[in-house]
N, C-alpha and C positions, 0 to 999 in steps of 0.2 A: 680394288678401291681402298683408298687410305683416308682416314680422318685425322687431320692435324689440328691440335689445340694449342695455340701459342699461349705462353704465360700460365700454363696449367700446373707448373711445378713451383711452389713458393720458395723463396730464398731461405738459406739456413737460419737466418734471424727470426723467421716466422714459421717455418715448417713444423716444429715441435708443438707450437701453440695451436696450430690449425688442424692437426691430424685428428684429434678427438671430435671437435665440432664437425669436421667433414664426415667422419665415420658415422656420427650420430644422425646427421641431417641427410646423408646420402648412402644408406646401407646397401642399396642395390648397386650403386656405382662401386662401392668398396668391394662387393662380391665380384663384380665384373673385373675390376683391376686384379683381384687375387686369382681369378681363374685364367688370367693371361700370363704368358711367359714374357718376362721383361728383359730387355737389353738396354743397358745404359751407356751413353757416349758422353764423355767429358768434352765440354766446349768452352774454351777460354776466349772471350771476346777480344782481349788485347792481342791474342795470337792470330785469330781469324779475321780481325778487322770488322766484325759485324756480330749481331746477336745470333743465337741459334735459329730463331725463326727466319731471320734474313738469310742466313746460310742455307737453310732448307729451300727457301724460295729460289735462290740462285742455283742450287743443285738441280732442282726440278726443272728449271729453265734451261739446263744443259750447259751452264757456264763452267769452263775449265780454266783455272788460272795458269798463267805461264810461270816459268821458273822464277822464283823470287817474289812473286805476287801472292797476296793473301786472297782468299775467296771473296772477302768483302770488297776488294777493289772492283769487282764486277757490278757493284751497285750503281756506279755512274752510268754505264751503258744501259743497264736495266731501266733506270729512271728516265733516261733520255730517249729510250727506245731507239738506240743507235745500233744499226746492224753492220755498218761499214767497219772493216778491220784495219784501216790504214793509219789510225792514230788513237792515242789514249783518250778516254772520255772522262771528264771531270764534272761534278755537280757540286753546288753549294746549297745549303738549306738554311733558311732563317732560324734563329735560335735565340735563347736568352743566355747570356754569360753572367754568372754570379761570382763575385770576387770576395773572398774572406781573407783573414790574416793567414790562414793555413794554405789556401790554394784557390785556384780558379776552376770553376766547373761549368759545364754546358747543360742547359735544360733544353731538350729537343722541342721542336715547334709543337708537336702534338700534345705536349704537357703544359703548354702556356695558355690553353683555352683561346686559340686564335679565332678571329672571324675574318671572312673574306674581305670586308672593307678595311680592316686593320692592315692586312697584307697588301692590299692594293694601294693604300695611302703611303705606306713605307716604300713600296717599290717605285711609286711615282716620284717620291723625294730623291731616291737614289738613281733614278733613270739617267740623269746626266753622266753618271759614272758607268753606264752600261756599254757605251760604245768604245771601241778600241782606241786607245791613245798611243803615245809613244811606247807604252809598255807592252802593247800587243795583246792585252787582255780584253775580251769582249764577253758580256754577260747576256744571256737569253732566258727570260722567265719561261718556265715550263708549266706553271700552275701549282697551286697548293703550297706556295712558299719554297719551291725548289727551282734553282737556276742551273742552266747549262753554262759552264764556264769554258769558253774557247781560249785556249792558251797553250803554249809550248812549255810546260813545266818539266823539269828534270825529275825523274822518279828517284829521289835521293833518300826517301824514307817511306815507311809504310803509312797508310791512311786508315782511318777508322770512322764508322758511321756515327752520327749523333746519338742514336739509341745505344750503341755499344759503348760510347764514351761516357754516358751518363754515370755519375758517381766517381769517375776518375778525374785526376788532375789534368786539365787540358794542356798544361805546360809540358807534359810528357809527350804530347803529340803535335805541338805547335811547330810548324816547319821553320827552322832557324837557319838553314843553309842559304848561302848567297843567291842561289838560283830562285829562291822564293821571295826575294826582296820586293819585287813588284807586287806580288799578291799581298804581302803583309801591308804594303802601303795602301793598296786598294781597300783592304778590310778596315784599316784605320780611317780612311775617308768615309766609308759607309757608317762606321760607328759614330763618327762625329756628326754626320748628317742626321742620324737617328737619336742623338743625345738630346734629351728634353723635347723630343718630337711630340706634337699634340696627341698622337696615338698613344705614346707611352705615358704621357701625363694622364690621359683618361684611364689607361690600364692601371696606373699606380693608384688612382682614386678608387678603383674597384678591387684593389688588393691583388692585382695580377702582376707577374714579372714583366719587366720591359723586354720587348723584342728588339735587341740592341746590337746584334751581330749576325754573321753567317759562318757556317762551318763547311769547309771544303773536304770532299772525299771522292773515292773512285780511283781512276787512273788506269784501269785496264782497257784494252781495245774493245771496240764494239763486237757484238756477237748476235746471232739470230736465235732468239729464245724459242725453245720448244714449247708447244702448247700441251699442258697436262690436263686431261679430262677426267682422270681417275683419282683426283685428290680434292677433298673438300676441306676448306679452312673454316673452323669454328672459332670466331674471334670475340665471343661474348665476354671473355675474361680480361682482355687486353687493357682496357681503359682503367679498370679498378686496380689491376696489378701495377700498372705504370704509376698510378697515384699513391700506391702503398695503402689503398683502402681495402683491407683484407676482409672486413665484414661485407662490403659490397662484392668482393671477389667470391666469397662463399655463396652469396645470394645469386650471383650470375651463373653458377653451375646449374641452377634450375632451368636456365634457358637452353642448355645443351643436353641435359640428362636424358630426355626421351630419345633424342637422336642417337645417343651412344647405346642405350639399352636396346633399341630396335635394330642396331647394326648387325649384319650377318657376321657369324663367328670368324669367317675368313678375312674380314676387313681389318687391316692393320690400324691401330690407334697410336698416334705419335704425340707425345706431350713434350713441350719445351719449357725451359725456365731461363734464368739469367745465365747459367753456365753449364747446362747439360741438356741432353735429349734422351728421352726414354721411349722406346718402341715396345708396344704391347702386341703380341701375336697370339693366335689361337694355340692353346696347349691341350690337345685331347687327353682326357683323363684315362689312365691305365688302371687296371684292377688293383695293383699293388700300392697305388697312390692313396687308396682309401685308408691304408694302415697309418698314413701320416697326415690324415685330413685335419686333425686337431692342430698339429704343429704348423700346417701350411695355411690355416685360415687367415692369418694376419701377415702373410709374406709380403704383401704390397707395401706394408709400412717400412720395410727395409729400404726400398728404392725411393720412397717418398722422403725419408729422413736422410739418406746417405747422399752427401753433397760431393763426395770424392770420386 
């Protein structure tokens, strides 16, 4: 059995400032981390096309990318629950795009504080654009602001999930090839339909970002996901980490502390961050390790702080 804790590793900009508050507030967890043998895996979202947590989800589901595909390309089939392998599966997710003088960025839907009625109203406005026109693109809502996009796109470039794209310049991932012209036109029509939409006017009054676009990703063929019964996902840290609320993130560890401390020693603990995965496994103590106990008591700090 494995315990997986997404967003348990703070980014380099916050890790040093959080390590002492964490150690002071959770001494038993610090001891647990120190008693485990750590294996760190570097995970660059722009190479994998997804976050470390999304990548783990795909790996556990048994997705194997084909040559030239990133593992993140399997998210389309995973979200659409498509098991047929005859064609690529694309999905689009509602999002907020923010344009500054330096760049344009994507705010994933989960960070825009969406409500079901907002999503439903926006989809109703865009519904005339859902049926296939002469461009051959048809859109099918799957729920929770995710759409299945039925189209014959040429896989001319890699794709990336909205969560992995967060903080990057979307211009680096925007499909500019001629084969994507129809999709770019469709996105432009959606953006115009949602510009100054009553939903976004209300959101602006509440200080929330406008849900003003969609982001396309996926592209791998369908696959039959494996059911994993020996993995528990502890997601209490996600929302605070996504918002950059590190005080709330520290407090959220209290929700999972008891589960970690009561876990059997043989259970693997997997922590993910923005760009890495740390696996903690049982490390039986040998007699000679007592000689180095003092030096080893803070060994967990090295993988906490090391972002390379």
